[in-house]
C-alpha positions in Angstrom: 44.2 146.0 52.1 43.9 149.7 52.9 41.8 150.4 56.0 38.7 152.6 55.7 38.9 156.0 57.4 37.0 155.0 60.5 39.1 151.8 60.8 42.3 153.8 60.6 41.0 156.2 63.2 40.2 153.3 65.5 43.7 151.8 65.2 45.3 155.2 65.7 43.4 155.7 68.9 44.5 152.3 70.1 48.1 153.1 69.3 47.9 156.4 71.1 46.5 154.6 74.1 49.3 152.0 74.2 52.0 154.7 73.8 50.5 156.7 76.7 50.0 153.6 78.8 53.6 152.5 78.3 54.7 155.7 80.1 51.9 156.6 82.5 50.0 153.3 83.0 46.7 152.1 81.5 44.3 154.0 83.8 45.9 157.4 83.2 46.3 156.7 79.5 42.6 155.7 79.2 41.5 158.8 81.1 43.7 161.1 78.9 42.5 159.6 75.6 38.8 159.5 76.4 38.8 163.0 77.9 40.0 164.6 74.7 37.0 166.7 73.3 36.8 164.9 70.0 37.0 161.5 71.6 34.6 162.4 74.4 32.1 163.5 71.7 32.6 160.3 69.8 32.1 158.1 72.9 28.9 159.9 74.1 27.0 157.5 76.2 29.8 154.9 76.1 32.3 156.8 78.2 33.1 156.1 81.8 35.8 155.6 84.3 38.5 153.0 83.7 37.8 149.6 85.3 41.0 147.6 85.6 41.2 143.8 85.8 41.3 142.8 89.4 44.8 141.7 90.3 46.1 142.8 86.9 45.8 146.6 87.3 48.9 147.2 85.2 47.5 145.3 82.3 45.8 147.5 79.6 42.2 146.4 79.2 40.2 148.3 76.5 37.3 147.7 74.2 36.8 149.0 70.6 33.2 149.3 69.6 32.3 148.9 66.0 28.8 148.3 64.6 28.0 145.1 62.9 29.6 145.0 59.5 32.5 147.3 60.6 35.3 144.8 60.1 36.1 143.9 63.7 38.2 140.9 62.8 40.3 142.8 60.3 41.0 145.5 62.9 41.9 142.8 65.4 44.5 141.5 63.0 45.9 145.0 62.5 45.9 145.7 66.3 48.5 143.0 67.0 51.4 144.9 65.4 50.4 148.1 67.1 50.3 146.4 70.5 53.7 144.9 69.7 55.3 148.2 68.8 53.8 150.5 71.4 53.1 148.2 74.4 54.6 144.7 74.3 57.8 145.8 72.6 58.5 142.3 71.6 59.5 141.2 68.1 57.3 138.1 67.9 54.6 138.2 70.5 52.2 135.4 71.4 48.5 136.1 70.8 45.5 134.3 72.2 42.5 135.1 70.0 39.2 134.2 71.8 35.8 133.9 70.0 32.4 133.0 71.3 31.7 129.8 69.4 33.2 126.8 67.7 31.8 127.9 64.3 33.5 131.2 64.5 36.7 129.6 65.8 36.8 127.4 62.7 36.0 130.4 60.5 38.7 132.6 62.1 41.4 129.9 61.9 40.7 129.3 58.3 40.9 133.0 57.4 44.1 133.6 59.4 45.8 130.6 57.8 44.8 131.6 54.2 47.6 133.7 52.7 45.1 135.3 50.3 42.8 136.5 53.0 43.1 140.2 54.1 43.3 139.1 57.8 46.4 137.0 57.1 47.9 139.5 54.6 47.8 142.2 57.3 49.7 139.9 59.7 52.2 138.9 57.0 52.9 142.5 56.1 53.5 143.5 59.7 55.6 140.5 60.6 57.4 139.9 57.2 55.6 136.6 56.7 56.8 135.1 60.0 53.4 134.1 61.2 52.1 130.8 62.6 48.4 130.2 63.3 47.1 127.4 65.5 43.7 126.1 66.5 44.0 126.1 70.3 43.4 122.3 70.3 46.6 121.9 68.2 48.9 123.7 70.7 51.3 120.8 70.8 52.4 121.6 67.2 54.0 124.9 68.4 57.7 124.5 69.0 60.0 126.7 71.1 61.5 127.9 67.8 58.1 128.9 66.6 57.6 131.1 69.6 61.0 132.6 69.4 61.0 133.4 65.6 57.4 133.9 64.6 54.2 135.7 65.6 52.1 132.8 67.1 48.4 133.2 67.1 46.3 130.6 69.1 42.5 130.8 68.3 40.1 129.3 70.7 36.7 129.8 72.3 36.3 131.6 75.5 34.7 128.4 77.0 38.0 126.5 76.4 39.9 128.6 78.9 37.1 129.8 81.2 36.7 127.0 83.8 36.7 127.0 87.5 38.3 123.6 87.8 41.2 123.0 85.4 41.4 119.2 86.0 40.7 117.3 82.8 40.9 120.3 80.5 43.4 119.7 77.7 44.9 123.2 77.8 45.5 123.0 81.6 46.7 119.4 81.6 50.3 118.2 82.0 51.6 117.1 78.6 55.0 115.5 78.1 55.1 116.9 74.5 55.4 120.4 76.0 58.6 119.6 78.0 60.9 121.4 75.5 59.2 124.7 76.3 60.1 124.4 80.0 63.7 123.1 79.8 65.1 126.5 80.7 62.5 127.5 83.3 63.5 127.7 86.9 61.6 125.2 89.1 60.9 128.1 91.5 59.1 130.2 88.9 56.1 131.8 90.5 52.5 131.9 89.1 52.6 128.5 87.4 50.2 125.7 88.1 51.8 122.5 89.5 51.0 118.8 89.3 48.6 117.6 92.0 49.7 114.0 92.1 51.8 111.3 90.5 55.6 111.0 90.4 55.9 114.7 89.4 53.7 116.0 92.2 54.6 119.6 93.1 56.6 120.1 89.8 55.6 122.6 87.2 52.9 121.3 84.9 54.1 121.1 81.3 50.8 122.6 80.2 49.7 125.0 77.5 48.2 127.3 80.0 51.5 127.6 81.9 53.3 128.3 78.6 50.9 131.2 78.0 51.4 132.4 81.5 55.2 132.6 80.9 54.9 134.3 77.5 52.3 136.9 78.7 50.2 136.8 75.6 48.2 139.6 74.0 44.6 138.6 74.4 42.0 139.6 71.7 38.4 138.9 72.5 36.2 139.0 69.4 32.4 139.6 69.9 33.3 140.5 73.5 29.7 141.3 74.5 29.4 137.5 75.1 32.3 137.4 77.5 33.0 140.6 79.3 32.1 139.4 82.7 33.6 136.9 80.7 37.2 137.0 81.2 36.7 135.6 84.6 39.3 136.5 87.3 40.7 132.9 87.5 41.2 132.7 83.8 42.9 136.1 83.7 45.3 135.1 86.4 46.2 131.9 84.5 46.7 133.6 81.2 48.8 136.4 82.7 48.0 138.6 79.7 50.2 141.5 78.7 47.1 143.3 77.3 43.4 142.7 76.6 41.7 144.1 73.5 38.0 143.5 73.1 36.0 144.0 69.9 32.3 144.2 69.8 29.2 145.9 68.4 27.3 145.8 71.7 29.5 146.3 74.7 28.4 145.6 78.3 28.9 147.9 81.2 32.1 146.3 82.4 34.0 147.2 79.2 36.4 150.1 79.0 35.2 151.7 75.7 38.2 153.4 74.2 36.8 154.2 70.8 33.3 154.0 69.3 32.4 154.0 65.6 29.0 155.1 64.5 27.0 153.1 62.0 26.7 156.3 59.8 30.5 156.1 59.3 30.0 152.5 58.0 27.3 153.7 55.6 29.5 156.6 54.4 32.3 154.1 53.6 29.9 151.9 51.6 30.3 149.0 54.1 26.5 148.6 54.8 23.3 148.6 53.0 21.2 151.5 54.2 18.5 152.6 54.7 16.4 149.8 56.0 13.1 149.5 54.1 10.5 148.5 56.6 7.3 146.5 56.0 5.1 145.6 59.0 2.6 142.8 58.7 -0.3 141.8 60.9 0.5 138.1 60.6 3.6 136.0 60.3 2.3 134.4 57.1 1.9 137.9 55.6 5.5 138.8 56.7 6.8 135.7 55.1 5.0 136.4 51.8 6.2 140.0 51.8 9.8 138.8 52.2 9.5 136.2 49.4 8.1 138.9 47.0 10.8 141.3 47.9 13.6 138.7 47.3 12.1 137.9 43.9 12.0 141.6 43.0 15.7 142.1 44.1 16.7 139.0 42.2 15.4 140.5 38.9 17.3 143.7 39.6 20.5 141.9 40.6 20.5 140.0 37.2 20.8 143.4 35.5 23.8 144.4 37.7 26.7 143.8 35.4 29.3 144.8 37.9 29.3 141.7 40.0 27.3 138.6 40.8 24.7 139.0 43.5 22.0 136.5 44.6 19.7 138.1 47.2 19.0 135.8 50.2 16.3 136.0 52.9 17.2 135.5 56.6 14.2 134.2 58.5 14.1 134.4 62.3 11.8 131.6 63.6 10.4 131.3 67.2 11.7 129.1 69.9 10.5 125.5 70.2 7.9 126.3 72.9 6.2 128.9 70.6 4.0 128.8 67.5 6.2 129.4 64.5 9.2 127.1 65.1 11.9 126.3 62.6 10.0 123.2 61.5 6.7 125.1 61.1 8.3 127.8 59.1 10.2 125.4 56.8 7.1 123.4 56.1 5.2 126.6 55.3 7.8 127.6 52.8 7.8 124.2 51.1 4.2 123.1 51.3 2.4 126.5 51.0 4.7 128.8 49.2 6.2 126.1 46.9 9.8 126.8 47.7 12.2 124.0 46.6 13.6 122.3 49.7 17.1 122.5 48.3 16.8 126.3 48.3 16.4 126.3 52.1 19.1 125.9 54.8 18.4 125.6 58.5 21.0 126.9 61.0 20.3 126.2 64.6 22.2 124.7 67.5 21.5 121.2 66.2 21.2 121.8 62.5 24.2 123.2 60.6 23.1 123.0 57.0 25.4 125.8 55.8 28.6 124.0 57.0 30.9 123.7 54.0 28.7 125.8 51.7 29.9 129.0 50.1 26.8 131.2 49.7 28.5 133.6 47.3 29.1 130.7 44.8 26.9 131.2 41.7 26.2 127.5 41.7 24.9 127.6 45.3 21.1 126.9 45.3 20.3 128.4 48.7 18.1 131.5 48.7 16.5 131.1 52.2 18.1 130.7 55.6 16.1 129.9 58.7 17.5 130.4 62.2 16.5 131.4 65.7 19.6 133.0 67.0 22.4 130.8 65.7 23.7 133.4 63.3 24.1 136.1 65.9 27.8 136.4 65.6 30.3 135.7 62.9 28.0 134.9 60.0 29.1 136.9 57.0 27.1 136.8 53.8 26.6 140.2 52.1 24.0 138.5 49.8 21.6 138.5 52.7 19.2 141.3 51.8 15.9 140.6 53.6 15.4 140.0 57.3 12.0 138.5 58.1 11.1 138.0 61.7 8.0 136.0 62.6 8.7 136.8 66.2 8.3 140.2 67.9 11.6 142.1 67.5 11.3 143.9 70.8 14.0 141.5 72.2 17.1 143.7 71.7 20.0 141.2 71.7 18.9 138.6 69.2 17.1 140.8 66.7 19.9 143.4 66.7 22.5 140.8 65.8 20.3 139.1 63.2 19.3 142.4 61.6 23.0 143.1 61.3 23.4 140.0 59.1 21.6 141.7 56.2 23.4 145.0 56.5 26.7 144.1 54.9 27.2 145.7 51.4 28.2 143.2 48.7 31.9 143.8 47.8 31.8 146.9 50.1 30.8 149.0 47.0 27.5 150.7 46.2 25.6 149.1 43.4 24.4 151.0 40.4 20.7 150.3 41.2 19.6 152.0 44.4 17.4 149.0 45.4 20.6 146.9 45.9 22.0 149.5 48.3 19.2 149.0 50.8 18.3 146.2 53.2 14.8 145.1 53.9 12.9 144.1 57.1 9.6 142.3 57.0 8.3 142.3 60.5 5.3 140.6 62.2 4.0 143.3 64.5 0.5 144.2 65.8 1.0 147.9 65.1 3.1 150.1 62.8 4.4 152.2 65.7 5.6 149.1 67.6 7.4 147.8 64.5 9.1 151.1 63.9 10.1 151.7 67.5 11.5 148.2 67.6 13.6 148.8 64.5 14.6 152.3 65.8 15.8 150.7 69.0 17.8 148.2 67.1 19.5 150.8 64.9 20.4 152.9 67.9 21.9 149.9 69.6 23.9 149.1 66.5 25.5 152.5 66.5 23.2 155.0 64.8 22.5 158.3 66.5 18.8 159.1 67.2 19.2 162.0 64.8 20.4 159.7 62.1 17.6 157.1 62.4 15.0 158.8 60.3 17.5 159.0 57.4 18.0 155.2 57.6 14.5 153.9 57.7 12.2 154.0 54.7 8.6 153.1 54.5 5.8 153.2 52.0 3.9 155.7 54.2 6.6 158.4 55.0 4.0 160.5 56.8 3.8 157.9 59.5 7.5 158.1 60.1 7.4 161.8 60.3 4.6 161.7 62.9 6.4 159.1 64.9 9.5 161.2 65.0 7.5 164.4 65.8 8.8 166.1 62.7 7.1 167.6 59.7 7.1 165.8 56.4 9.6 167.4 54.1 9.3 165.3 50.9 11.6 166.4 48.1 9.9 167.4 44.8 10.0 164.7 42.1 8.4 163.5 39.0 8.5 160.5 36.6 8.3 160.1 32.9 8.0 156.9 30.9 9.8 156.9 27.6 9.2 154.5 24.8 12.7 153.0 24.9 14.4 150.1 26.7 15.6 151.1 30.2 19.1 149.9 29.4 19.3 152.4 26.5 18.8 155.4 28.8 20.5 154.0 32.0 23.6 156.2 31.2 21.8 159.5 31.8 22.0 158.8 35.6 25.7 159.9 35.4 24.5 163.5 34.8 23.4 163.8 38.4 23.4 160.4 40.3 21.8 161.9 43.4 18.9 163.4 41.4 18.2 161.1 38.4 17.3 157.4 38.3 16.3 155.2 35.4 14.5 151.9 35.8 12.0 149.8 33.8 8.3 150.1 34.2 5.9 147.2 34.0 6.4 146.9 30.2 10.1 147.2 30.3 10.2 150.8 29.0 12.5 153.4 30.6 11.0 155.2 33.6 13.0 158.3 34.3 12.7 159.6 37.9 13.8 163.1 38.7 14.0 163.2 42.5 15.2 166.8 42.9 15.5 170.1 41.1 18.2 170.0 38.3 20.5 172.9 37.8 20.7 174.6 34.4 24.0 172.8 33.6 22.6 169.5 34.6 19.5 170.1 32.5 21.7 170.9 29.5 23.7 167.7 29.9 20.6 165.7 30.6 19.1 166.6 27.2 22.4 166.0 25.5 22.4 162.5 26.9 18.8 161.7 26.0 18.1 160.8 22.3 16.4 163.8 20.6 13.4 161.7 19.7 12.5 161.4 23.4 13.0 165.1 24.2 9.4 166.2 23.7 7.5 164.4 26.5 10.4 164.7 28.9 10.8 168.5 28.4 7.1 169.1 28.8 7.1 167.3 32.2 10.3 168.9 33.3 9.0 172.5 32.6 5.8 171.7 34.6 8.0 170.4 37.5 10.2 173.5 37.4 7.3 175.9 37.3 5.7 174.2 40.3 8.9 174.2 42.4 10.9 177.2 41.2 9.9 179.3 44.2 11.2 176.7 46.6 14.4 175.9 44.7 17.6 177.0 46.5 20.2 179.2 44.8 22.4 176.1 44.2 19.5 174.3 42.6 18.9 177.2 40.3 22.5 176.9 39.1 24.0 179.7 41.1 27.6 179.3 42.4 29.9 181.4 44.5 33.6 181.4 45.2 35.5 181.8 48.5 39.0 183.1 47.8 41.9 180.8 48.8 45.1 181.9 50.4 48.2 182.0 48.2 51.9 182.5 48.9 54.9 183.4 46.8 57.6 180.7 47.1 60.8 181.1 45.2 59.2 183.5 42.8 56.2 181.2 42.1 52.7 181.8 43.4 51.4 178.6 45.1 48.3 177.5 46.9 48.9 178.1 50.6 49.0 174.6 52.0 52.0 173.5 54.1 52.5 170.4 52.1 53.3 172.7 49.1 55.6 174.8 51.2 57.6 171.8 52.3 58.2 170.8 48.7 60.2 174.0 48.3 61.7 173.9 51.8 65.3 172.9 51.8 66.3 171.0 54.9 68.3 168.0 56.0 68.2 165.6 58.9 71.9 166.2 59.3 71.0 169.8 60.4 69.5 168.3 63.6 71.4 166.8 66.5 71.8 163.0 66.5 72.6 163.1 70.2 70.0 161.9 72.7 70.4 163.7 76.0 70.2 162.0 79.4 66.7 163.5 79.7 65.6 162.2 76.4 66.9 158.6 76.8 68.9 156.9 79.5 69.2 153.4 80.8 70.2 152.0 84.2 70.2 148.2 84.6 69.3 146.8 88.0 69.4 143.0 88.2 66.7 141.7 85.7 65.2 145.2 85.2 66.0 148.2 83.1 65.0 151.7 84.3 64.7 154.0 81.4 64.2 157.8 81.5 62.2 158.9 78.4 61.5 162.5 77.9 61.2 163.1 81.6 59.1 160.0 82.3 60.6 156.9 84.0 59.9 153.6 82.4 60.5 150.2 83.9 61.3 147.4 81.5 61.8 143.8 82.6 63.2 141.1 80.4 59.8 139.6 80.0 58.4 142.9 78.9 60.3 143.0 75.6 61.8 139.6 74.7 60.4 137.1 77.2 63.0 135.3 79.3 62.4 132.2 77.2 63.7 134.0 74.2 66.9 135.4 75.8 69.1 132.7 74.4 69.9 134.9 71.4 73.7 135.1 71.2 75.0 138.5 72.3 77.8 138.3 69.8 75.1 138.2 67.1 74.1 141.7 68.0 75.8 144.5 66.1 75.4 148.3 65.8 74.7 147.9 62.1 72.0 145.3 62.8 70.4 147.7 65.3 70.6 150.6 62.8 68.9 148.5 60.1 66.2 147.4 62.5 65.6 151.0 63.6 65.4 152.1 60.0 62.5 149.7 59.4 60.7 150.9 62.6 61.1 154.7 62.2 61.3 155.1 58.4 59.7 158.4 57.3 58.3 159.3 53.9 59.8 162.8 54.1 63.3 161.5 54.7 65.4 159.5 52.2 66.5 156.1 53.5 70.2 156.8 53.0 70.0 160.0 54.9 68.0 158.3 57.7 70.4 155.4 58.0 73.4 157.8 58.3 71.6 159.7 61.1 70.6 156.6 62.9 74.1 155.3 62.7 75.3 158.5 64.3 72.6 158.1 67.0 73.7 154.6 67.9 77.4 155.4 67.8 76.8 158.3 70.2 74.8 156.1 72.6 77.4 153.3 72.7 80.4 155.6 72.5 80.1 159.0 74.2 77.2 157.9 76.3 78.7 154.5 77.2 75.5 152.5 77.0 76.3 148.8 76.2 74.9 147.6 72.9 73.3 144.6 74.7 71.3 147.1 76.8 70.2 149.0 73.7 69.2 145.7 72.0 67.1 144.6 75.0 65.4 148.0 75.0 65.3 148.5 71.2 61.5 149.1 71.1 61.8 151.9 73.6 64.7 153.4 71.7 62.7 153.2 68.4 59.8 155.0 70.0 62.0 157.7 71.4 63.6 158.3 67.9 60.3 158.3 66.2 59.1 161.0 68.6 62.3 162.9 67.9 61.8 162.7 64.1 58.2 163.9 64.4 59.4 166.8 66.5 62.1 167.6 63.8 59.6 167.4 61.0 57.1 169.6 62.9 59.8 172.1 63.6 60.8 172.3 59.9 57.1 172.4 59.0 56.5 175.3 61.4 59.6 177.1 60.1 58.4 176.8 56.5 54.9 177.9 57.4 56.0 180.9 59.4 58.5 182.0 56.7 56.0 181.8 53.8 53.0 183.3 55.5 54.3 185.5 58.4 58.0 186.1 57.6 59.5 189.5 56.8 59.7 188.6 53.1 56.4 186.7 53.0 53.9 187.9 50.3 50.6 186.1 50.9 47.6 187.1 48.8 44.2 185.7 47.9 42.9 184.3 44.7 39.4 183.9 43.4 40.6 182.1 40.2 42.0 179.3 42.4 39.4 179.7 45.1 36.9 177.3 46.6 33.8 177.0 44.4 30.4 176.2 46.1 27.8 174.5 43.9 24.8 172.2 44.0 25.6 168.7 45.1 29.2 169.5 46.3 28.4 167.8 49.6 26.2 165.1 48.2 26.2 162.0 50.4 27.1 163.6 53.7 24.9 163.3 56.8 22.2 165.9 56.8 20.6 168.1 59.4 17.2 166.7 60.3 16.1 169.2 63.1 13.1 171.5 63.1 15.0 174.7 62.2 14.1 176.2 58.8 16.8 178.4 57.2 16.2 181.4 55.1 19.4 181.6 53.2 21.2 178.3 53.2 22.9 177.9 49.8 21.8 174.4 49.1 18.3 174.8 50.7 16.5 173.2 53.6 16.6 169.5 53.6 20.2 169.6 52.1 22.0 171.3 55.1 25.0 169.2 56.3 24.7 168.1 59.9 26.0 170.2 62.7 28.3 169.2 65.5 27.3 169.0 69.1 24.0 169.0 71.1 22.6 171.2 73.7 21.3 170.2 77.1 18.5 167.6 77.3 18.9 166.8 73.7 18.3 170.4 72.5 20.0 171.8 69.5 23.6 172.8 70.1 25.4 176.1 70.1 26.8 175.5 66.5 23.2 175.4 65.2 22.4 178.6 67.2 25.3 180.2 65.4 23.8 179.1 62.1 20.5 180.6 63.1 22.2 183.9 64.0 24.0 184.0 60.6 20.9 183.1 58.7 19.0 186.0 60.3 21.3 188.8 59.1 19.9 190.7 56.0 23.4 191.4 54.7 24.0 187.7 54.1 23.0 186.7 50.6 23.5 183.0 51.2 25.7 180.8 53.4 26.7 177.1 53.6 27.6 174.7 56.3 31.2 173.8 55.6 31.9 170.1 56.0 35.3 169.4 57.7 37.8 167.4 55.8 35.5 167.0 52.8 37.4 167.2 49.4 35.2 170.2 48.4 35.3 172.1 51.7 36.9 175.5 52.3 40.0 175.5 54.4 42.9 177.6 55.6 46.4 176.2 56.2 47.9 175.5 59.6 51.5 174.5 60.3 50.3 171.0 60.8 47.0 170.2 59.1 44.2 172.3 58.0 41.6 174.6 59.5 38.0 174.1 58.3 35.7 177.0 59.5 32.1 176.1 60.3 30.4 178.4 57.8 31.2 180.2 54.5 28.9 183.0 53.3 28.6 185.5 50.5 27.4 188.9 51.4 25.1 191.1 49.3 28.0 193.4 48.5 30.1 190.4 47.1 32.4 190.0 50.1 33.1 186.6 51.5 32.4 185.9 55.2 33.9 182.9 57.0 32.5 182.2 60.5 34.0 179.8 63.1 32.1 179.1 66.2 34.2 178.3 69.3 33.1 177.4 72.7 34.8 178.4 75.9 36.8 175.2 76.3 38.2 175.2 72.8 39.3 178.8 72.2 42.5 178.6 74.2 43.7 175.4 72.4 47.0 176.2 70.5 45.6 174.9 67.3 42.6 177.2 67.6 44.9 180.1 68.3 46.8 179.2 65.1 43.4 178.9 63.2 42.4 182.4 64.4 45.8 183.8 63.3 45.6 182.4 59.8 42.0 183.5 59.5 43.0 187.1 60.3 45.9 186.9 57.9 43.6 185.7 55.1 41.3 188.7 56.0 44.2 191.1 56.2 45.6 190.3 52.7 42.2 190.3 51.0 42.0 194.0 50.5 38.6 194.1 52.3 37.1 191.4 50.2 37.1 188.7 52.9 36.2 188.6 56.5 37.1 186.0 59.2 34.9 186.0 62.2 35.3 183.8 65.3 32.1 183.7 67.3 31.6 182.8 70.9 28.3 182.3 72.7 28.8 185.7 74.3 31.6 188.1 74.0 31.9 191.5 75.7 28.2 191.6 76.1 27.4 190.7 72.5 25.5 187.7 71.4 26.4 185.6 68.4 24.3 187.7 65.9 25.8 190.9 67.2 29.3 189.6 66.9 28.8 188.7 63.3 27.2 192.1 62.5 30.1 193.9 64.1 32.6 191.9 62.0 30.9 192.8 58.6 30.3 196.5 59.3 
């Protein structure tokens, strides 16, 4: 299962942290990673100094923050292999997977044991199917051979291990069935609990906790907000973890937040149903009625969704037992007053578990209503939950936040064809609209949305109230509706002409109601009439012309059908003109791994064995590796005669395989590497085997350096070399058009722009904020650009978007902030750069390629890097100087 982009970024950050921690220690690694500009911006209010575990300061302890619905459990499964490769350096580690409740424990064990489940598949892929999963209560089923030859995952609740007195607890108790695990353990081994009484008084306990202590497990804490204070000091000492990774949507102050994902990223990846449509009600009975009506409406829409089965469900939040609307009161109201069949209702509380054993996604399942108080806070996954109805006041952050999250998951993680099924719904009992909205806003912010994103993700029947609440002017988009005497299904296909502008649904009589929600371009208009049967053209054309006449003055150039092209950079390679992207250059670049040295110098890699410890020099950094760091002394009974150079080469091939290098070529090079280490360098094969993970990392780093060197050589040769012949092309250039950035996060500030190509209300969001929440310097640069009369129109360029303008770098791409067309037809590209970023080598490279693009354009293109102030010139003056 391929990870979403934000999930891959999260895993990449975790890997980078472990790699850095392996050399410099967790605290220095954490500081380095979280101080990087992009990461610091991502963390925002979640950053802070590293707080080590008391007594385990050398143990990495980090938290990954993902909003509800972000796939925390899937990421936890993927994290295991990365911790193994970059920190534990152990072929088959032991993992303790802690969850907050028995219900989630059962759910997690079931998923991890199911070979068809994505969680288990990710583990099988990483460990070649050698995976054993145990409920923590079944630890006696794990054999010494299991621990030596398989990834072993033990799933339990935090409460199972978190006790002040271990007497009587199964995992801490002496168990004769565990004796085989301790047969080779020295009786003097420190750190293990011992028997308090009986004939074996003073001897090491044959306990599961002691077994974990010896194997130094990777500890994963799912829904860690319930346990951060959580991993109590005594429990940490008993577990003796090699690393602790927390996963949560709502971290507490003690957590070391390494990476934070915004809820907007989940929305962009179609993981959650947004926006939330808010209905506030003056009484709880009214809120319940509104929820029932909304579910019925959604059910009718879902029946027409031919892509997949969906049965909308309401999640009711009742009040506590000492309050008015308890679970019992709410259930009786649904049955006796609203006429809901009892079999359609399930109650889930601490004492009632009416969903146990029920698959809500089953078409034969009768349940449409679920009542709870807070029992579904964590781990309850049902993407069919569409309506959240709280009869309580939602100002209580924790419970309401988690419960609201239960209705955000998108069915099948794919947007539905009908917009109503891409939204979630909240019916709230609140004495005032402002209180309901502010409660919902607080919940969305707590769940990962930025304040600036919240307005985009709340809908209401009275939008002017939302605008007043956020202190912003109402900027409703122009729209109109036409009812056509034809079945809605017959005209549904015209939505494909412009999905972000045209919707078709039934009116009260079942006829097609065509809604045009924004100004169509001439091309879209032509295709629209081509898709509508001729007999229906008359009334629709009449209404469309009225709409265009009323809104033409406010339509943007893009909406009026205008386009413009920014020329791309081209290069001549082997007599062929190609698009200037380094990936293309490398296709023509002839190089071989054999051209690069297979010898690792003493500085790059050296080993000195001292008693039970290896000291390794790695690229100038000294690394200490003990036996327990990489194979665990309990696993050291592998026969040395079974270790061979060829076996090590094959293992290294699997670890460092590169898509740019053929396997045969790589194996030959690795064979030469190993032969040099054991021959000329005189390093025993046994030492290399014991430190094989460190060697793999060293070689991977060397291969990356080789690839980057070849990439840079190709880049320089084709664009800056003596025989290079770069040029520009409009025919192959970047075309800017209406809707090219549809779906990206939009700017929602107060600034109104004169010349933005797609118009106000459709300006992609800017990066950065100013002091005290003011608009940042990038927006100030946009204002300066917008104010220059020579600028015909400009557009905010969206980094990494498939339609965005970019220039090549030796490694990666450079996406300037703004692209403009001047009145005289020239193209202007503007990149804003603050003081901290302009000396970055990548930014220097970006400036060089920008100037090269300008130089070869024959005066048709201008690249301008703008600073807040430069040689006494403000941003506007710098741009004017560039275009004169």
